[in-house]
C-alpha positions in Angstrom: 14.2 3.3 -52.4 15.4 1.8 -49.3 12.7 2.9 -46.9 13.5 3.0 -42.7 11.3 1.5 -40.4 10.3 -0.7 -37.0 12.0 -3.9 -38.0 9.1 -5.4 -37.6 6.8 -8.1 -39.7 2.8 -7.8 -39.5 1.2 -11.2 -38.2 -0.2 -12.1 -41.9 2.9 -11.7 -43.3 4.6 -13.8 -41.1 1.8 -16.1 -41.7 2.6 -16.3 -45.3 5.9 -16.6 -45.1 5.6 -19.3 -43.1 3.5 -21.2 -45.4 6.2 -20.6 -47.8 8.8 -21.5 -45.5 7.2 -25.1 -45.2 6.6 -25.4 -49.1 10.4 -25.0 -49.7 12.1 -26.5 -46.5 9.8 -30.1 -48.3 11.4 -29.4 -52.0 14.5 -28.4 -50.7 16.2 -29.7 -48.0 19.3 -27.8 -48.3 17.5 -24.7 -47.2 17.2 -25.7 -44.0 20.9 -24.7 -43.5 21.6 -21.8 -46.0 23.0 -19.0 -44.5 20.4 -16.4 -42.8 19.1 -13.6 -40.7 20.6 -11.8 -43.4 24.1 -13.3 -43.6 23.7 -15.2 -40.4 23.8 -19.0 -39.8 21.3 -21.9 -37.7 21.7 -21.1 -34.1 21.3 -24.0 -31.4 18.5 -23.1 -29.2 20.5 -24.5 -26.4 23.3 -22.3 -26.4 21.1 -19.1 -26.3 18.0 -19.9 -24.1 17.6 -16.9 -23.0 16.1 -16.1 -26.8 12.5 -15.8 -27.2 10.1 -15.0 -29.7 6.7 -13.1 -29.8 3.8 -14.9 -31.1 0.0 -14.1 -31.3 -1.2 -17.3 -31.0 -1.9 -19.7 -28.1 0.2 -22.2 -29.8 3.4 -20.2 -30.7 1.9 -19.7 -34.1 2.3 -15.7 -35.8 6.0 -15.1 -35.0 6.6 -11.2 -35.2 9.0 -10.5 -33.2 12.2 -11.3 -30.9 12.8 -10.9 -27.1 15.1 -11.3 -24.3 14.5 -13.6 -20.8 15.9 -11.6 -18.3 14.5 -13.1 -15.0 11.8 -16.3 -14.6 8.5 -14.0 -15.4 10.4 -11.1 -17.5 11.2 -10.5 -21.3 12.4 -7.5 -22.7 11.5 -6.6 -26.3 11.2 -3.5 -28.5 8.1 -1.1 -27.4 7.2 -1.0 -31.6 6.2 -4.8 -31.1 4.2 -4.0 -28.0 2.2 -1.3 -28.7 -1.2 -1.3 -29.3 -1.0 -4.8 -28.4 -2.6 -6.3 -25.4 -1.6 -9.3 -23.0 -4.9 -11.2 -24.4 -3.2 -11.9 -27.9 0.3 -11.9 -27.0 2.7 -14.9 -25.9 6.1 -16.0 -25.6 7.9 -18.7 -27.4 10.4 -20.3 -25.1 13.1 -23.2 -26.0 11.8 -23.3 -29.7 14.5 -23.0 -32.7 11.9 -24.5 -34.8 9.3 -22.4 -35.2 6.8 -25.7 -37.0 8.1 -27.6 -33.8 6.1 -28.1 -30.8 9.4 -27.8 -28.6 9.4 -25.4 -25.2 7.2 -23.5 -23.8 4.5 -21.1 -24.8 4.2 -18.8 -21.8 1.4 -16.7 -21.5 1.7 -12.7 -21.2 0.1 -10.8 -18.6 1.2 -7.5 -18.4 2.7 -5.5 -21.0 4.9 -2.2 -19.9 5.8 0.3 -22.7 8.4 3.0 -21.9 5.6 5.9 -21.5 8.1 8.1 -23.2 8.0 6.3 -26.3 6.4 7.2 -29.6 8.1 5.6 -32.6 11.1 3.9 -33.2 13.5 6.4 -34.2 12.8 8.9 -31.4 14.1 6.2 -28.7 12.5 4.7 -26.0 11.9 1.9 -28.1 11.8 -0.8 -25.2 9.1 -3.0 -23.5 9.2 -5.1 -20.5 6.5 -8.1 -20.8 5.1 -10.0 -17.9 5.1 -13.9 -18.1 2.4 -15.7 -16.7 4.3 -18.8 -16.2 8.1 -18.9 -15.0 11.0 -20.2 -17.5 14.4 -21.6 -16.7 17.5 -19.9 -17.1 20.0 -18.8 -18.2 18.8 -15.0 -18.0 20.4 -12.2 -19.7 21.6 -9.6 -17.5 21.2 -6.0 -18.7 24.3 -3.5 -18.9 24.4 -0.7 -17.2 26.3 2.5 -17.8 29.3 1.4 -16.0 29.5 -1.1 -19.3 30.9 2.0 -21.5 33.5 -0.3 -23.0 30.6 -2.9 -24.2 29.7 0.0 -26.6 32.9 1.1 -27.9 33.5 0.8 -32.3 34.2 -2.5 -33.1 32.7 -4.5 -30.3 32.2 -7.7 -31.8 28.3 -8.4 -30.8 25.9 -11.2 -31.4 22.4 -10.6 -33.2 19.4 -13.5 -33.0 16.3 -13.9 -34.6 13.9 -15.5 -36.7 13.0 -12.7 -39.2 13.1 -11.8 -42.8 16.5 -13.6 -44.2 16.0 -10.4 -46.7 14.7 -7.3 -46.7 10.8 -7.6 -47.8 11.8 -12.0 -47.6 10.6 -14.3 -46.0 10.4 -15.1 -42.1 12.8 -17.6 -41.2 12.0 -21.0 -40.2 14.6 -21.6 -37.6 16.3 -19.9 -35.4 19.2 -17.5 -36.6 22.6 -15.9 -35.5 25.3 -13.9 -36.8 28.0 -11.8 -35.3 28.3 -7.6 -36.0 30.3 -5.1 -34.8 29.4 -2.0 -33.5 29.6 1.1 -35.5 31.3 4.6 -33.5 28.5 6.9 -33.0 29.6 9.3 -35.6 29.3 7.1 -38.3 25.5 6.1 -37.3 24.8 10.0 -37.4 26.5 10.4 -40.9 24.3 7.5 -42.0 20.9 8.6 -40.1 21.5 12.2 -39.6 19.2 12.9 -36.7 17.2 10.0 -36.4 20.2 8.8 -34.4 20.1 9.6 -30.6 23.1 8.3 -29.3 22.0 8.4 -26.1 19.1 6.4 -26.9 20.4 4.1 -29.6 23.6 2.0 -31.0 24.4 0.8 -34.4 25.8 -2.4 -35.5 27.2 -3.8 -38.6 29.5 -4.1 -41.0 30.8 -0.7 -43.4 29.6 -3.0 -46.9 26.6 -4.5 -45.3 25.7 -8.0 -45.9 24.8 -9.1 -41.8 22.1 -7.2 -40.6 18.8 -8.0 -38.4 15.8 -7.9 -40.5 12.2 -7.3 -40.1 10.5 -9.6 -38.0 14.2 -9.5 -35.7 12.4 -6.4 -33.4 13.3 -6.1 -30.4 15.8 -9.5 -30.1 18.9 -9.5 -28.2 22.2 -7.5 -29.1 24.9 -9.4 -27.1 28.1 -8.4 -25.9 30.2 -9.4 -22.9 27.7 -11.9 -22.2 25.2 -8.7 -21.3 22.1 -7.5 -23.2 23.3 -4.2 -24.7 20.8 -3.5 -27.4 17.1 -4.9 -28.8 16.6 -4.7 -32.9 15.2 -1.3 -33.3 14.6 0.0 -36.7 17.5 0.8 -39.7 16.8 1.6 -43.4 16.4 -1.8 -45.5 18.5 -4.6 -43.8 22.2 -5.2 -44.5 23.0 -2.5 -46.7 26.1 -0.9 -46.9 26.3 2.1 -45.0 23.0 1.6 -42.9 24.1 -0.4 -39.9 21.0 -1.3 -37.8 19.5 0.4 -35.2 19.3 -1.1 -31.6 18.2 0.7 -28.3 20.8 1.6 -26.4 19.9 -1.0 -23.3 22.6 1.0 -20.7 20.7 4.2 -21.1 17.4 2.5 -19.4 18.3 -0.1 -17.4 17.7 1.2 -14.2 13.8 2.2 -15.7 13.8 -1.6 -16.9 15.2 -2.8 -13.7 12.3 -1.1 -12.3 9.7 -3.6 -13.8 11.5 -6.5 -13.0 
């Protein structure tokens, strides 16, 4: 049975997946360019410098979520990625496309802000802001606002990015992956998820027949349209299933609250 859950992989599962990815990359070179995210392709980090990942290790090891750099010292991610975490064991990795490399910068997190109304991903308010101890170079991704209604129209083509698993319950990706998905109508998302879909708090994206989606470990990463951050990866039923699009936090709803943290 498909399971509805936040798109977060526990650190221990990520570590095991990283080992598996290392072994497979040694034996099968072509695996480096296989379509992933689910249904995505390799992304060049230099084209998406605002895309970061969250790690539990000071060297950038133990990736467990994604995030978006919105200013020199601020990252927007999902609340379910940071709840019950402390700054002392949370790091942001910037400029590192290959998780097995040492490229980029590992920034220490000095403060974690979680939306005060957050209780669970399926109840909305799934947004968090991290303050970094190191200033990171841009570009930074601007936040969608309540004036950006056109960006949330059904059919709008949006970009998703992340280092998460390439199938539900599968192995995490070694590399940054990307894909393009259309936003679905609010009525379609409501039909799929019933009362769990909250129109004011969420937006859905995915193909009617599935096949392309974010997955576990992509949580907190960006949903981008019109050059703005319109959503953060939040939850869904399985990954890339027909009839069940991915669910993202509707950034425009929280823009004023987020901006107060910046």
